[in-house]
DSSP file (Angstrom, degrees, kcal/mol; ACC not computed):
  #  RESIDUE AA STRUCTURE BP1 BP2  ACC     N-H-->O    O-->H-N    N-H-->O    O-->H-N    TCO  KAPPA ALPHA  PHI   PSI    X-CA   Y-CA   Z-CA
    1    1 A M    >>        0   0    0      0, 0.0     3,-1.1     0, 0.0     4,-0.6   0.000 360.0 360.0 360.0 -25.9  156.7  -93.5  -48.0
    2    2 A A  G >4  +     0   0    0      1,-0.3     3,-1.3     2,-0.2     0, 0.0   0.881 360.0  51.5 -58.3 -43.7  159.4  -91.4  -49.7
    3    3 A G  G >4 S+     0   0    0      1,-0.3     3,-0.9     2,-0.1    -1,-0.3   0.738 101.7  64.2 -65.2 -21.9  157.1  -88.5  -50.7
    4    4 A S  G <4 S+     0   0    0     -3,-1.1    -1,-0.3     1,-0.2    -2,-0.2   0.694  91.5  64.9 -72.7 -19.4  155.8  -88.3  -47.2
    5    5 A F  G <<  +     0   0    0     -3,-1.3    -1,-0.2    -4,-0.6    -2,-0.1   0.192  67.5 123.7 -96.3  17.8  159.2  -87.3  -45.8
    6    6 A E  S X  S-     0   0    0     -3,-0.9     3,-2.1     1,-0.1    -3,-0.0  -0.568  72.8-115.9 -74.9 144.6  159.5  -83.9  -47.5
    7    7 A P  T 3  S+     0   0    0      0, 0.0    -1,-0.1     0, 0.0    -3,-0.0   0.753 110.8  50.3 -57.1 -29.6  160.0  -81.1  -45.0
    8    8 A T  T 3  S+     0   0    0     24,-0.1     2,-0.4     2,-0.1    28,-0.1   0.353  88.7 102.9 -93.7   9.4  156.7  -79.3  -45.7
    9    9 A C    <   -     0   0    0     -3,-2.1     2,-0.7    -5,-0.1    24,-0.1  -0.733  65.8-139.2 -92.1 138.0  154.5  -82.4  -45.4
   10   10 A H  E     +A   31   0A   0     21,-3.2    20,-3.0    -2,-0.4    21,-1.8  -0.870  38.0 166.5 -93.4 117.5  152.4  -83.0  -42.3
   11   11 A V  E     -A   29   0A   0     -2,-0.7     2,-0.5    18,-0.2    18,-0.2  -0.902  37.6-134.0-131.5 157.0  152.6  -86.7  -41.6
   12   12 A V  E     -A   28   0A   0     16,-2.6    16,-2.4    -2,-0.3     2,-0.4  -0.966  31.7-164.9-107.7 127.3  151.8  -89.1  -38.8
   13   13 A L  E     -A   27   0A   0     -2,-0.5     2,-0.6    14,-0.2    14,-0.2  -0.882  20.6-151.8-115.9 144.1  154.7  -91.5  -38.1
   14   14 A T  E     -A   26   0A   0     12,-2.8    11,-3.4    -2,-0.4    12,-1.5  -0.976  31.3-178.6-108.4 117.6  154.9  -94.8  -36.2
   15   15 A L  E     -A   24   0A   0     -2,-0.6     2,-0.4     9,-0.2     9,-0.2  -0.792  17.9-163.5-115.9 154.6  158.5  -95.1  -35.0
   16   16 A F  E     -A   23   0A   0      7,-2.3     7,-2.9    -2,-0.3     2,-0.6  -0.990  28.5-112.5-134.4 150.2  160.5  -97.6  -33.1
   17   17 A K  E     -A   22   0A   0     -2,-0.4     5,-0.2     5,-0.2     2,-0.0  -0.684  31.3-167.3 -87.1 120.3  163.8  -97.2  -31.4
   18   18 A G        -     0   0    0      3,-2.8    -1,-0.0    -2,-0.6     4,-0.0  -0.065  47.3 -77.7 -84.0-165.9  166.7  -99.0  -32.9
   19   19 A K  S    S+     0   0    0      1,-0.1     3,-0.1    -2,-0.0    -2,-0.1   0.884 124.5   3.4 -64.9 -38.5  170.0  -99.5  -31.2
   20   20 A T  S    S+     0   0    0      1,-0.2     2,-0.3     2,-0.0    -1,-0.1   0.558 130.2  16.0-126.6 -12.7  171.2  -96.0  -32.1
   21   21 A F  S    S-     0   0    0     -5,-0.1    -3,-2.8     0, 0.0    -1,-0.2  -0.960  79.8 -84.3-155.4 169.9  168.4  -94.1  -33.8
   22   22 A L  E     -A   17   0A   0     -2,-0.3     2,-0.4    -5,-0.2    -5,-0.2  -0.575  37.6-157.8 -80.8 142.6  164.6  -94.1  -34.6
   23   23 A Q  E     -A   16   0A   0     -7,-2.9    -7,-2.3    -2,-0.2     2,-0.5  -0.940  17.4-119.3-121.5 145.4  163.3  -96.1  -37.5
   24   24 A T  E     +A   15   0A   0     -2,-0.4    -9,-0.2    -9,-0.2     3,-0.1  -0.692  30.4 170.3 -87.2 128.1  160.1  -95.5  -39.4
   25   25 A R  E    S+     0   0A   0    -11,-3.4     2,-0.3    -2,-0.5   -10,-0.2   0.747  71.1   3.2-100.0 -34.8  157.6  -98.3  -39.3
   26   26 A Y  E     -A   14   0A   0    -12,-1.5   -12,-2.8     2,-0.0    -1,-0.4  -0.993  57.6-166.6-154.4 143.2  154.7  -96.5  -40.9
   27   27 A A  E     -A   13   0A   0     -2,-0.3     2,-0.4   -14,-0.2   -14,-0.2  -1.000   2.3-171.0-135.7 136.0  153.9  -93.1  -42.3
   28   28 A D  E     -A   12   0A   0    -16,-2.4   -16,-2.6    -2,-0.4     2,-0.4  -0.989  22.6-130.7-128.9 123.3  150.5  -91.5  -43.1
   29   29 A M  E     +A   11   0A   0     -2,-0.4   -18,-0.2   -18,-0.2   -25,-0.0  -0.566  27.7 172.0 -74.4 125.9  150.2  -88.2  -45.1
   30   30 A I  E    S-     0   0A   0    -20,-3.0   -19,-0.2    -2,-0.4    -1,-0.2   0.842  73.6  -6.3 -95.9 -52.5  147.9  -85.8  -43.4
   31   31 A S  E     -A   10   0A   0    -21,-1.8   -21,-3.2     1,-0.1    -1,-0.3  -0.936  53.0-166.9-148.6 122.2  148.5  -82.7  -45.5
   32   32 A P        -     0   0    0      0, 0.0   -24,-0.1     0, 0.0    -1,-0.1   0.705  21.6-148.0 -84.3 -18.6  151.1  -82.4  -48.3
   33   33 A F    >   +     0   0    0      1,-0.1     3,-1.2     2,-0.1     4,-0.4   0.928  29.4 171.5  50.2  49.6  151.0  -78.6  -48.7
   34   34 A W  G >   +     0   0    0      1,-0.2     3,-1.3     2,-0.2     4,-0.3   0.827  63.5  64.8 -60.3 -36.0  151.8  -79.1  -52.4
   35   35 A K  G >  S+     0   0    0      1,-0.3     3,-1.3     2,-0.2     4,-0.3   0.708  86.6  71.5 -67.8 -18.5  151.2  -75.5  -53.5
   36   36 A I  G X  S+     0   0    0     -3,-1.2     3,-1.4     1,-0.2     7,-0.4   0.872  92.2  58.6 -61.9 -34.9  154.1  -74.3  -51.4
   37   37 A R  G <  S+     0   0    0     -3,-1.3    -1,-0.2    -4,-0.4    -2,-0.2   0.593  90.6  71.9 -71.8 -10.0  156.5  -75.9  -53.9
   38   38 A E  G <  S+     0   0    0     -3,-1.3     2,-0.4    -4,-0.3    -1,-0.3   0.588  98.9  49.0 -80.9 -10.2  155.1  -73.8  -56.7
   39   39 A S    <>  -     0   0    0     -3,-1.4     4,-2.5    -4,-0.3     5,-0.2  -0.990  63.8-153.0-136.2 127.2  156.7  -70.6  -55.4
   40   40 A L  H  > S+     0   0    0     -2,-0.4     4,-2.6     1,-0.2     5,-0.2   0.874 101.8  54.9 -63.5 -36.5  160.3  -70.1  -54.4
   41   41 A D  H  > S+     0   0    0      2,-0.2     4,-2.1     1,-0.2    -1,-0.2   0.929 110.1  45.3 -61.9 -45.2  159.2  -67.3  -52.0
   42   42 A K  H  > S+     0   0    0      2,-0.2     4,-2.5     1,-0.2    -2,-0.2   0.917 113.8  49.1 -64.2 -43.6  156.7  -69.6  -50.3
   43   43 A L  H  X S+     0   0    0     -4,-2.5     4,-2.5    -7,-0.4     5,-0.2   0.896 109.4  52.9 -63.1 -40.6  159.3  -72.4  -50.0
   44   44 A N  H  X S+     0   0    0     -4,-2.6     4,-2.1     2,-0.2    -1,-0.2   0.916 111.3  45.6 -61.2 -44.8  161.8  -69.9  -48.6
   45   45 A V  H  X S+     0   0    0     -4,-2.1     4,-2.5     2,-0.2    -2,-0.2   0.901 111.6  53.0 -66.3 -40.5  159.4  -68.8  -45.9
   46   46 A A  H  X S+     0   0    0     -4,-2.5     4,-2.4     1,-0.2    -2,-0.2   0.937 112.4  43.4 -60.8 -47.1  158.4  -72.4  -45.1
   47   47 A F  H  X S+     0   0    0     -4,-2.5     4,-2.5     2,-0.2    -1,-0.2   0.859 111.0  56.1 -67.6 -34.7  162.1  -73.4  -44.6
   48   48 A Y  H  X S+     0   0    0     -4,-2.1     4,-2.0    -5,-0.2    -2,-0.2   0.946 110.6  44.3 -58.7 -49.5  162.8  -70.3  -42.6
   49   49 A C  H  X S+     0   0    0     -4,-2.5     4,-1.9     1,-0.2    -2,-0.2   0.907 113.3  50.3 -64.6 -43.1  160.0  -71.1  -40.2
   50   50 A L  H  X S+     0   0    0     -4,-2.4     4,-2.0     1,-0.2    -1,-0.2   0.913 110.4  50.3 -60.4 -42.3  161.0  -74.8  -40.0
   51   51 A N  H  X S+     0   0    0     -4,-2.5     4,-2.6     2,-0.2    -1,-0.2   0.871 105.6  56.3 -66.2 -37.2  164.6  -73.7  -39.3
   52   52 A I  H  X S+     0   0    0     -4,-2.0     4,-2.1     1,-0.2    -1,-0.2   0.942 109.6  46.2 -57.3 -47.7  163.5  -71.3  -36.5
   53   53 A L  H  X S+     0   0    0     -4,-1.9     4,-1.5     1,-0.2    -2,-0.2   0.873 111.7  50.9 -66.3 -37.1  161.8  -74.2  -34.7
   54   54 A V  H  < S+     0   0    0     -4,-2.0    -1,-0.2     1,-0.2    -2,-0.2   0.913 114.6  44.3 -64.3 -42.1  164.8  -76.5  -35.2
   55   55 A Q  H  < S+     0   0    0     -4,-2.6    -2,-0.2     1,-0.2    -1,-0.2   0.833 121.3  37.8 -70.1 -33.2  167.1  -73.9  -33.7
   56   56 A A  H  < S+     0   0    0     -4,-2.1    -1,-0.2    -5,-0.2    -2,-0.2   0.533 105.8  64.1-104.6  -8.3  164.9  -72.9  -30.8
   57   57 A T  S  < S-     0   0    0     -4,-1.5     2,-0.1    -5,-0.2     3,-0.1  -0.947  76.3-121.6-122.8 139.3  163.3  -76.1  -29.6
   58   58 A P    >   -     0   0    0      0, 0.0     3,-1.1     0, 0.0     2,-0.1  -0.424  36.7 -99.9 -73.9 150.3  164.9  -79.1  -28.0
   59   59 A M  T 3  S+     0   0    0      1,-0.2    -5,-0.0    -2,-0.1     0, 0.0  -0.378 106.0  17.5 -65.0 145.5  164.5  -82.6  -29.6
   60   60 A D  T 3  S+     0   0    0      1,-0.2    -1,-0.2    -3,-0.1     0, 0.0   0.758  93.5 119.9  62.4  27.6  161.9  -84.8  -28.0
   61   61 A H    <   -     0   0    0     -3,-1.1    -1,-0.2     2,-0.0     0, 0.0  -0.869  58.9-141.9-122.4  96.8  160.2  -81.9  -26.3
   62   62 A P        +     0   0    0      0, 0.0    -3,-0.0     0, 0.0     0, 0.0  -0.266  23.0 176.3 -60.6 139.5  156.6  -81.6  -27.4
   63   63 A N    >>  -     0   0    0      1,-0.1     4,-2.2    -6,-0.0     3,-0.5  -0.647   5.0-177.2-142.8  81.4  155.3  -78.0  -27.9
   64   64 A P  H 3> S+     0   0    0      0, 0.0     4,-2.8     0, 0.0     5,-0.2   0.842  81.0  55.2 -53.9 -40.6  151.7  -78.2  -29.2
   65   65 A P  H 3> S+     0   0    0      0, 0.0     4,-2.1     0, 0.0     5,-0.1   0.922 111.4  44.3 -61.7 -40.3  151.3  -74.4  -29.6
   66   66 A L  H <> S+     0   0    0     -3,-0.5     4,-2.3     2,-0.2     5,-0.1   0.876 112.8  52.0 -69.9 -35.7  154.4  -74.1  -31.7
   67   67 A F  H  X S+     0   0    0     -4,-2.2     4,-2.5     2,-0.2    -1,-0.2   0.925 110.4  48.3 -63.5 -43.8  153.4  -77.1  -33.8
   68   68 A D  H  X S+     0   0    0     -4,-2.8     4,-2.6     1,-0.2    -2,-0.2   0.894 109.5  53.3 -62.8 -39.3  150.0  -75.5  -34.3
   69   69 A L  H  X S+     0   0    0     -4,-2.1     4,-2.5    -5,-0.2    -2,-0.2   0.921 109.6  48.5 -59.9 -44.4  151.7  -72.3  -35.3
   70   70 A L  H  X S+     0   0    0     -4,-2.3     4,-2.8     2,-0.2     5,-0.2   0.935 112.0  47.9 -62.2 -46.7  153.8  -74.2  -37.9
   71   71 A L  H  X S+     0   0    0     -4,-2.5     4,-2.3     1,-0.2    -2,-0.2   0.901 112.8  49.0 -62.2 -40.7  150.8  -76.0  -39.3
   72   72 A T  H  X S+     0   0    0     -4,-2.6     4,-2.5     2,-0.2    -1,-0.2   0.920 112.4  48.6 -63.2 -43.6  148.8  -72.7  -39.6
   73   73 A T  H  X S+     0   0    0     -4,-2.5     4,-2.6     2,-0.2    -2,-0.2   0.925 112.6  46.9 -63.7 -46.0  151.8  -71.0  -41.3
   74   74 A L  H  X S+     0   0    0     -4,-2.8     4,-2.3     1,-0.2    -1,-0.2   0.894 112.1  51.3 -63.1 -39.3  152.2  -73.8  -43.8
   75   75 A S  H  X S+     0   0    0     -4,-2.3     4,-2.2    -5,-0.2    -2,-0.2   0.912 110.8  47.9 -64.4 -42.6  148.5  -73.8  -44.5
   76   76 A Q  H  X S+     0   0    0     -4,-2.5     4,-2.6     2,-0.2    -2,-0.2   0.922 112.2  49.1 -64.0 -44.2  148.5  -70.1  -45.1
   77   77 A L  H  < S+     0   0    0     -4,-2.6    -2,-0.2     1,-0.2    -1,-0.2   0.897 113.5  47.9 -61.0 -39.2  151.5  -70.3  -47.4
   78   78 A N  H  < S+     0   0    0     -4,-2.3    -1,-0.2    -5,-0.2    -2,-0.2   0.878 120.0  36.0 -67.9 -38.9  149.8  -73.2  -49.3
   79   79 A D  H  < S+     0   0    0     -4,-2.2    -2,-0.2    -5,-0.1    -1,-0.2   0.747 106.8  68.1 -92.9 -25.6  146.5  -71.4  -49.6
   80   80 A L  S  < S-     0   0    0     -4,-2.6     5,-0.0    -5,-0.2     2,-0.0  -0.506  87.6 -93.0 -97.7 165.0  147.4  -67.7  -50.2
   81   81 A S    >   -     0   0    0     -2,-0.2     3,-1.9     1,-0.1     4,-0.2  -0.252  38.2-104.7 -72.7 163.3  149.1  -66.0  -53.1
   82   82 A Q  G >  S+     0   0    0      1,-0.3     3,-1.8     2,-0.2     4,-0.3   0.782 115.2  70.2 -57.4 -31.0  152.9  -65.5  -53.2
   83   83 A E  G 3  S+     0   0    0      1,-0.3     3,-0.3     2,-0.1     4,-0.3   0.716  94.4  56.2 -63.7 -19.6  152.4  -61.8  -52.5
   84   84 A H  G <> S+     0   0    0     -3,-1.9     4,-2.4     1,-0.2    -1,-0.3   0.479  77.8  97.8 -89.8  -2.9  151.4  -62.7  -48.9
   85   85 A S  H <> S+     0   0    0     -3,-1.8     4,-2.2     1,-0.2    -1,-0.2   0.883  83.0  47.3 -56.3 -45.3  154.6  -64.6  -48.1
   86   86 A E  H  > S+     0   0    0     -4,-0.3     4,-2.2    -3,-0.3    -1,-0.2   0.893 112.2  49.8 -67.4 -39.0  156.3  -61.8  -46.3
   87   87 A A  H  > S+     0   0    0     -4,-0.3     4,-2.1     2,-0.2    -1,-0.2   0.891 110.6  50.5 -65.1 -39.0  153.2  -61.0  -44.2
   88   88 A I  H  X S+     0   0    0     -4,-2.4     4,-2.3     2,-0.2    -2,-0.2   0.902 109.1  51.9 -65.0 -40.7  152.9  -64.7  -43.2
   89   89 A K  H  X S+     0   0    0     -4,-2.2     4,-2.5    -5,-0.2    -2,-0.2   0.927 110.9  46.9 -60.8 -46.0  156.6  -64.7  -42.2
   90   90 A H  H  X S+     0   0    0     -4,-2.2     4,-2.5     2,-0.2    -1,-0.2   0.855 110.3  52.7 -67.9 -34.0  156.1  -61.7  -40.0
   91   91 A R  H  X S+     0   0    0     -4,-2.1     4,-2.6     2,-0.2     5,-0.2   0.911 109.7  49.9 -64.3 -41.7  153.0  -63.2  -38.4
   92   92 A F  H  X S+     0   0    0     -4,-2.3     4,-2.9     2,-0.2    -2,-0.2   0.942 111.0  49.1 -59.8 -47.9  155.0  -66.3  -37.7
   93   93 A Q  H  X S+     0   0    0     -4,-2.5     4,-2.5     2,-0.2     5,-0.2   0.940 113.5  45.6 -58.2 -49.8  157.8  -64.3  -36.1
   94   94 A R  H  X S+     0   0    0     -4,-2.5     4,-2.3     1,-0.2    -1,-0.2   0.928 115.6  46.0 -60.9 -46.8  155.4  -62.3  -33.9
   95   95 A T  H  X S+     0   0    0     -4,-2.6     4,-3.0     2,-0.2     5,-0.2   0.899 111.4  52.6 -66.2 -40.1  153.4  -65.3  -32.8
   96   96 A F  H  X S+     0   0    0     -4,-2.9     4,-2.2    -5,-0.2     6,-0.2   0.955 111.5  45.9 -58.0 -51.3  156.5  -67.3  -32.1
   97   97 A L  H  <>S+     0   0    0     -4,-2.5     5,-3.2    -5,-0.2     6,-0.9   0.882 114.8  48.3 -61.4 -38.8  157.9  -64.6  -29.8
   98   98 A T  H ><5S+     0   0    0     -4,-2.3     3,-1.5     4,-0.2    -2,-0.2   0.936 110.9  49.2 -67.3 -47.1  154.6  -64.2  -28.1
   99   99 A L  H 3<5S+     0   0    0     -4,-3.0    -2,-0.2     1,-0.3    -1,-0.2   0.858 112.5  48.5 -60.7 -35.9  154.1  -67.9  -27.5
  100  100 A E  T 3<5S-     0   0    0     -4,-2.2    -1,-0.3    -5,-0.2    -2,-0.2   0.388 116.5-114.5 -87.9   4.7  157.6  -68.2  -26.1
  101  101 A G  T < 5S+     0   0    0     -3,-1.5    -3,-0.2    -4,-0.2    -2,-0.1   0.761  83.9 117.7  73.7  25.8  157.1  -65.2  -23.8
  102  102 A L      < +     0   0    0     -5,-3.2     2,-0.4    -6,-0.2    -4,-0.2   0.485  64.8  53.9-103.3  -5.0  159.7  -63.0  -25.5
  103  103 A L        +     0   0    0     -6,-0.9    -1,-0.2    -5,-0.1    -2,-0.1  -0.985  44.5 160.7-137.0 124.2  157.4  -60.2  -26.8
  104  104 A E        +     0   0    0     -2,-0.4     2,-0.2    -3,-0.1    -1,-0.1   0.356  56.8  73.8-122.7   3.8  155.0  -58.2  -24.7
  105  105 A T  S    S-     0   0    0      2,-0.1    -2,-0.0     1,-0.0     0, 0.0  -0.646  74.6-127.1-114.0 171.5  154.4  -55.1  -26.8
  106  106 A D        +     0   0    0     -2,-0.2     3,-0.1     2,-0.0    -1,-0.0   0.248  65.7 130.2 -98.4  11.3  152.4  -54.4  -29.9
  107  107 A A  S    S-     0   0    0      1,-0.1    -2,-0.1     0, 0.0     0, 0.0  -0.290  70.6 -91.2 -63.8 149.6  155.4  -52.9  -31.7
  108  108 A P        -     0   0    0      0, 0.0     2,-0.7     0, 0.0    -1,-0.1  -0.304  36.0-130.3 -60.6 145.2  156.2  -54.1  -35.2
  109  109 A V        -     0   0    0     -3,-0.1     2,-0.2   -19,-0.1   -15,-0.1  -0.886  25.5-168.5-101.5 113.2  158.5  -57.1  -35.3
  110  110 A T     >  -     0   0    0     -2,-0.7     4,-2.6     1,-0.1     5,-0.2  -0.501  36.6-107.3 -91.2 167.2  161.3  -56.5  -37.8
  111  111 A D  H  > S+     0   0    0      1,-0.2     4,-2.5     2,-0.2     5,-0.2   0.905 121.5  50.0 -60.5 -40.5  163.7  -59.3  -39.0
  112  112 A D  H  > S+     0   0    0      2,-0.2     4,-2.3     1,-0.2    -1,-0.2   0.904 111.0  47.9 -66.8 -41.3  166.5  -57.7  -36.9
  113  113 A L  H  > S+     0   0    0      2,-0.2     4,-2.3     1,-0.2     5,-0.2   0.926 113.1  48.8 -63.4 -44.4  164.4  -57.5  -33.8
  114  114 A F  H  X S+     0   0    0     -4,-2.6     4,-2.8     1,-0.2    -2,-0.2   0.931 111.3  49.9 -60.3 -45.6  163.3  -61.1  -34.2
  115  115 A K  H  X S+     0   0    0     -4,-2.5     4,-2.7     1,-0.2    -1,-0.2   0.904 110.6  49.1 -62.2 -42.1  166.9  -62.3  -34.8
  116  116 A S  H  X S+     0   0    0     -4,-2.3     4,-2.0     2,-0.2    -1,-0.2   0.905 113.4  46.5 -66.9 -40.0  168.1  -60.5  -31.7
  117  117 A H  H  X S+     0   0    0     -4,-2.3     4,-2.2     2,-0.2    -2,-0.2   0.913 113.9  48.8 -64.8 -42.2  165.3  -62.0  -29.5
  118  118 A L  H  X S+     0   0    0     -4,-2.8     4,-2.8    -5,-0.2     5,-0.2   0.904 110.2  50.6 -66.5 -41.0  165.9  -65.4  -31.0
  119  119 A E  H  X>S+     0   0    0     -4,-2.7     4,-1.7     2,-0.2     5,-1.3   0.914 111.8  47.8 -62.6 -42.4  169.7  -65.2  -30.4
  120  120 A A  H  <5S+     0   0    0     -4,-2.0    -1,-0.2     2,-0.2    -2,-0.2   0.898 114.0  48.1 -63.4 -39.7  169.1  -64.2  -26.8
  121  121 A Y  H  <5S+     0   0    0     -4,-2.2    -2,-0.2     1,-0.2    -1,-0.2   0.892 116.5  41.4 -67.6 -41.6  166.6  -67.1  -26.4
  122  122 A C  H  <5S-     0   0    0     -4,-2.8    -1,-0.2     2,-0.2    -2,-0.2   0.678 104.7-129.5 -81.6 -18.4  168.9  -69.7  -28.0
  123  123 A G  T  <5S+     0   0    0     -4,-1.7     2,-0.3    -5,-0.2    -3,-0.2   0.746  75.7  76.6  76.5  23.4  172.0  -68.3  -26.2
  124  124 A R  S   <S-     0   0    0     -5,-1.3     2,-0.2    -6,-0.2    -2,-0.2  -0.989  85.6 -94.9-158.1 158.5  174.1  -68.1  -29.3
  125  125 A L        -     0   0    0     -2,-0.3     2,-0.5    -3,-0.1    -9,-0.1  -0.557  37.5-156.6 -75.6 140.7  174.7  -66.0  -32.4
  126  126 A L        -     0   0    0     -2,-0.2     2,-0.2   -11,-0.1    -7,-0.1  -0.974   5.7-142.4-121.7 130.7  172.8  -67.2  -35.4
  127  127 A S    >>  -     0   0    0     -2,-0.5     4,-0.9     1,-0.1     3,-0.9  -0.522  29.9-112.2 -82.8 159.4  173.8  -66.4  -39.0
  128  128 A Y  T 34 S+     0   0    0      1,-0.3     3,-0.3     2,-0.2    -1,-0.1   0.792 120.2  63.4 -61.6 -24.9  171.1  -65.7  -41.5
  129  129 A R  T 34 S+     0   0    0      1,-0.2    -1,-0.3     2,-0.2    -3,-0.0   0.876 101.6  50.3 -64.4 -36.0  172.2  -68.9  -43.1
  130  130 A N  T <4        0   0    0     -3,-0.9    -1,-0.2     1,-0.2    -2,-0.2   0.673 360.0 360.0 -75.7 -16.3  171.1  -70.7  -39.9
  131  131 A L     <        0   0    0     -4,-0.9    -1,-0.2    -3,-0.3    -2,-0.2   0.389 360.0 360.0-102.0 360.0  167.8  -68.9  -40.1
């Protein structure tokens, strides 16, 4: 089960609630996205996207469109060359803002624009370390 719990793995978990936290009863690997680990650029973008979702979504609040966006992004990072990492990151940013109703124009999304929209959405300042 240990290899299944890496952040870039897509897994199905069977959990049960203990006295104070959830415990794993069963884990099944759906997609490991192994090739992401072959490139620091890909890994950096993957963790960036995961961190965005952690910062912007409440725990125990399902959001299938954002989950699908994450899976699509991880799949693209896994399948495409390292040179595409930055384009994949910007596609993630644009789609995230659109899905959450924060972007209504076709203007390019820069890192600074994305950060300002995300901070307004989250209601707090975010350092690049948090992203």
